[in-house]
N, C-alpha and C positions, 0 to 999 in steps of 0.2 A: 350425380356426377361421381366418375369413376376416380380410382385411386391413382391413376396417372395422370388425369387433370386437376386434381386437387392440390395433389403435391406440385406441380406445375406452378398454381396460382400461389402454393405458400412460398416456394423457390425465387420466383419474381420479387414478391413482397421483401423476401428478406435482402435480396441482392440490390434492390432497389432501395431500400433503406441504410444498408450498408455504402451503398455511393453516394447519397443524400450525406453520411457523416462524414465520409471522406471529404466530400468536398468542401463542408461546414468547417471540417477541421483544418482546413488548408491554410485559414486565416490566422493561424496559431503563428503561422512559420514568420510573419511579420512583423509578431511581438521582439522579437530580439534586436529589430535593426533601433529600437531604444535607445540602445548601449552606443548607437554613433554618436547622441550627443553630448555622448562625454568622453566617447573614444574615437574620435572621427578620422583617426589614422587608421581604423581597420576598415575602411567604407569597400576593403577591395574584398571583404569576406563575404557581405550581403546579397551576393550572387546565388551564392551557395545555398542559403536559404530559401531566396525567390526562385529556382529550380527546384528546390525540393517541395515548396509548397505548389509550384505548377503541375509537378509531375500526381500529387496526391490531389490536385481540383480536378486534374482531366482522367486521374482514374475512376473517380466518383462520378463526374457527367456520363463516362462513357456506359458504367454500371446503370446509371440513373434512364439514359436513351435505350440502352438496350433491354430494360426490363421496366420500363415507364408502367406497363401496364401489368398491375399487380393489384392484391387484395383491394375491391372494391371501399369495404369499410375500413380498410388500412387496420386494423387488428393484429396483432401480434401475440402470440400466446407465450406463456413463460418458455416451453421447450424450442421455437423459433426465437424466442430471446435471445437464447443460451448460444445460438449460433450466430447472430448478429455482434453479441459481446466478445466473444471469442475471438472474430474475425477481425474486429475494428479494433481489439487491442492489439492484436496479432500487426494489422496494417501500420498502424499509427507508430507502434514499434520501430518495424521496418523507414517508413516514409521518414519519421525522427533520428535515425540513422543517419541518414543521406549524405546531411550538412557536414559531418564527422567523416565520412567516408571521402568527399568532394575535398574538402580541404586537406587530407590525406594525413588528419591525426592520429588513425591509425587504419588496420585492414579492415573488413569486414566484419568479421565475428568481434573485434574490439569496439566497432560502432554500434551494432547491435546489443552488445552488452555492456553498455555507457546506456543507449537509448532505453533498454529495457530496465537497467537501475535506474533511470529518472523517472520513469511512468509509474513502474511500480515501488517507488517512494522506496528504494532499499538504500541507495546510497554509498554501494560501493563500486570502486573507479579504478580501470587502468589507464587513465590520462595525467600525463605529467602536468599537474594544472598551474605550476610555477612559472610553465611556460606554452600556454595556451591563452588563444586570444580572449578578451572580456566577452567578447558576444557570445562564443561557443559557452563560457561559464554563465551568462545569462539565460542562454538557452536552455541548461541542464537544469538550473534553477526554478525556470516558468513550466518546465514539463514535468519536474516534480511537484511545484506549487500546484499545477493542474491535474496530473494525478491523485494526487492526497484526497480530493474533492471527492476524486471519480470521474473517469471521464463522460461517463453518463448521465452524474447530475449536470455537467457542464452543456452536453449538447441536450438534454431534455428542459432545462432551464428553458427553452425556445419550443419547446413542441407539446402537444397535450393531447388523448383521448389512450386510446390503447397501444398506440408502439410504448407511450413513456413507461405505462405500467408493464407491460411483458418485459423489455430492456432494464426498467429500472429492478425489479426483482431479482433479475438472470444476471446480476454484477454482484448481486449478494446484500443488497439493500434492504432491509427491514425496517428502517425508520421513517415511517410515515407520520408526520408532523403532523399533516392537513392533509383533509381527506382529497384534495387533488398531487394530485404527482407533480404536476406543473407548479406548483404552490411550493410545497415541499422542496424543490429542487431549488427554486430560488431562495425560499428561507435557509434553506444550508450556506445557499454561497453569500448571504447577506451577511450573516456571522461569519462564516471564514474570512471574507476580504475584511472585516472590522476589525477583527485580532491582529491580521496581517497588516493594517495602517498602525494600530497599535503599536504593535511591536516594532516595527521601524521607528516610530516616531521614539518611541523607549529607549531603544538603544544607541539612537543618536544623541539622544539630551544626555544621557551617561558616560558618553566621549567615546562610542564606539563609531570608526570609520562609517561613512554612508555606505559605500559599496560591503563591505563587512555587515553591514544593520541590513540593507537589502537581502543577499542571498543565506545570512543566516537564519533570517524570519521567515523566510516563505519555505526553506527548507524545513526548520526548526518546527513550523507549525504543522507542514505535512507529514511530519516525521518521518523525512527522505535522510537527512543527514549530507547532502553535498554540501561542501566547502568551496569556497574558494582562497584557501590557505591549505599549502601541503601538508600542515602540521593540526588542521582543523579549529577547533576553538580553542586548542591546549596553545598554540600560535600566538593568539591574541592574550591569552596570559591576563585578565581582566576579571574579577568576580564579581562586579554588576554586571559585565555581560553575561556571566557563568547565571548568573540565579534570574533573569530574561529569560535564557534561552530555557531554564528548566520549566520556568510557568507554561511560554509557549508550546512545550514537547507534551505537558501535564494536558493542555488545552487541547491539542494533537490528539493525544491519547483518548480523550474523554468523548463519548456519545455525543454524535449531533441530537439527539434524545434529551438526553442533560442539559445541554447548550441553553436547548428550546425552552425548555421548563424552567432554567436558571433564567432566561430572557422575560420570561414569562411570572418569572418570582413565585413560582409555584415548590412553594420549599418543602411543604407537607410531602408531595408526590416523590419530591427527588430522594427523602428520605427514605422512601419505602423501596428504592430500586439497591439491587445488590451489589449491582458491579462497582459502583463508587464506594463503597465499603469496603469492599474485597482488594478493590486496586490499590487502596491508601494503608489497606493491612499489609499489603504485600512491599511496598514501596519502603514502610517503616521496619518491615520484618529484613528484607534483606538487605537494606541501609546497615542495618546492625551488623548481620552477616559477614559481610564483604567487610566493615570495618575490623573487626574480630581479625578478619583472616589476612589482610594487609600490614595490620596493626605490628610497627618495630621491624618490617621487611623493607617496603618499598619509600615509605616516605621519612624526613627526618622527626617530624613531631606529629600529633595530635589533630590540629586543628587543620594541617594539608592534607591529612589523610581522611577526614572526615570530607572534607570540601570535595577530593576527587572523589570518595565511594560514593557520596548523594548523587553526582554529574553522572557518572556512570551506571548508576543504578536507573536513574530515570530515563535514560538516554536507552539502556539496554530495555526496560519493559515497554518504553512507550516505542519503540524498534526506529528509532531517529538514526542512530550511530554516531554521532558527535564522540571528539572523543579528544578529553583532555592532557590525555597522557598516554604515553606506549605501555604496550599490554608486556613488550619484554622480562621485566623482572615481575610482574604478580607471579603468586604460588597456582599450582594447577586447581587448587580451592576455590579461590575466587573467580578464576576463569568459570570454574565448572558451574557458580551462583551465576555469572552472566551469563551464561549457556540457559539457564533454567528460566531466567529472567526474560529471555530473547525469544524461546519458546510461549511462556506465557501470555507475553503480548499485552497491549493495551483492551478496552471496550471495544464491544462491539457497534458495528456503524459508525467509527469514527476513522481516523486516516493512518490509524497503527495495524501491526501484522501480527502475527502470533496466532496462537488458536485462539483465543480472546478472555478477557474472566468470565461471559454469561456463561462460556462452555465450561470452563474449569468449573464452575460453580453447580452446574447443571448435572457435571460427572459425579462431584462429590457429595450432592444430594440424592445422586439416584441411589449410592449405595447406602447412606443414612435411610430410605426410604425401605431398601429391602431389607433393612436392619428391622425397622421399624415391623413392617410386615410380618416378620419372623413371628411378631409375638402377638399379632390380630388376630382375634378370632378367623378361622375358615369361611369364607366366602365373604369376609369384610371388606368393604370400599372406601378408600379416602381419598381425596380430593387433593391435590397439591397445587399453587399457584404461586408466580415471581411476577414483580414488577419489571418492567424494562419499557424505558422514557414513560411517556404517559398513559401506557396501557398496562395492562394484566395479563400474562398469557397463563397459560394451563402447563403445568407440566406433567405432558401426559407420556403416554409410551411411546408417540410418533416422536414426539421434542427428543426423547430420551434415545431411540434409536437413531434419530438422524445424529447425533451430536455423537453416538459411539462408533458412526459409519465414517463421519469427520476425523475422528483421533485414530481410526485407522489406518485410513487413506495418507492422513497425515505422517506418521509415523513410519510407515512402509516405504513414502517415500523418503523421508529421514535416513531408514537403512541403506536405502539402496544408494542415494546421494554422499553419504560418508563410503560405504564398500567401493565406491567410484573412484573416491579419492586417496584410499589408502593403498589402492592396486596402482594408482598413480606413483604411490612413495611417501606418500604426507604421513606424518603420525596422528594417531589418534585424538589427541586434544585439537590440533589443527584443523584436521578434517570435520569432526565435530564441530569446533568453533566457527568454522568457514561456512560449511554446508547450514547452520543454524541461523547464520547470520543472513544468508541468500534465502532460506526456504522459510523465514520470516519476515523478510522486507526489514533489516535492521542495517547492515551496513558497516559495523564494526568488524575489524580485521585484525589478524595479527600477523598479516603482512605479506599472506601467500598470493591474495588476491592483488595480481599487478600485471604490468604489458609483456612481463616475459610468460607470463604462465601459460600452459599448454592450452591448445583449441579445445582438447576433450576437458577439461579443467573449466574452461569459461564456459563452455556451453553447458557442463553441469549445474553453473552459477546458474546460468540462461534461463533455464528450464525451470531451476529451483524456482528462483524469483517470480516467473511468470504463474509457476500452479501457484504458490503460495499468496500471489496478489488474488486471483481468481477464486483459489481456496476450493480444486482441485475439482467439486462436483460438478458446477459448471461445465468444465470442460469436457468432462468422461458424458455428461449428458449430453452436450453438442456434437461431441464425438458418434456417441451411439447411435443419436437421433440421423445425423447423416447415412450411418451405416444401416439403421434400419430402415429407411425409405430407400435406400439404394436395394436393398434387398426386396421391397415391395414392387417396385418399378421392375427389377428382373422377373418376377414370378409373374407381373399384370398382363 
């Protein structure tokens, strides 16, 4: 089979599966209609979701019809999976923006910004939440909840075989809890939905308004941070609510592999994992540092200082972005600490953003290994392993190289994004804080991200959120494969 024929079959299979995912995801547009049981007066908005779902379904069906003759064995490689993942994420973001656009809740850029922020579990918003119909607030929370589990996980819970493996790996998932990808996806969903149910119940029982409980549980567990309150969690101003949300944010920032071990009561294996230990250490360390940074400056007493410090530290490192306070009075040192936490992020294979705890550990471990090698006899070979979930991985040159590549891409994007904000006239602190919030899918803001922000500002944030969620490499792989295949076809 020549190159042209082989690539034709590959791309037919890719487009066919993109079409299937678009059609399957169209049913998601029916979910916000649940809000009409509680807010029947908003029935007129239902048509916007039905139209958007119909557009998504029609687009998918057309692709399925045009490219139905794909690969017979239906296998999807990691390279092809990268194209599928990037394409379907871009498409679902666009389709999910349509209800906002049809309802004239913003222009195209603002609608795409809101949708991207939802799906990537960022939580930055340009909407006037106080005057937004409830059905759209439901929609934001739902897409953020689904985005937290991973769009691929949701879809792959009903697929099996080669398609699952290729797309699952391409979305950055490495938590193979069970030998079968389909069973792994279902296990993740069972864990995820169980936590959500208990979170909603716990908040309602402790006196939280049911609507607040619904929105904040879904977006807290997804470490997304969308709120139905203009003042976020701070507007609720209830200690019990904040404590439950802290638990939900930590659960969201914890690897699904660790959750699986917890459910299996494999406590010995959990103790071998480095990520939970590093995560707890950083939480404790930065809580102390933030308390010291704002004591006597922002709040009138120590208990209030500790309360807000703990919540904001958890919110930052988990990538949630809930706020109990306005950062206007916070000193630069405290904001700098929050920026660092946003960059660190939660654990691998969690709903959290950031560079992740495992990569941090590998980075520092690589330095320690180099120092150790300096003292070893020439020609000596020593192997290093670390535990991730229920498996032990070898800390070899390939793993260290991949980690170094990620950090290079991450900070390159960070500096470019900050530079754009600086050229737009923002000060350095605001530029770093807002870009870190978007790139690490956090959602905290100093107030610069709003409906009045310029299109250049918003698109800089949109790109940062998208790259941060898909972690750079898969996008580069997808684009490079398309370009490389195009060159091969041209030469054939």
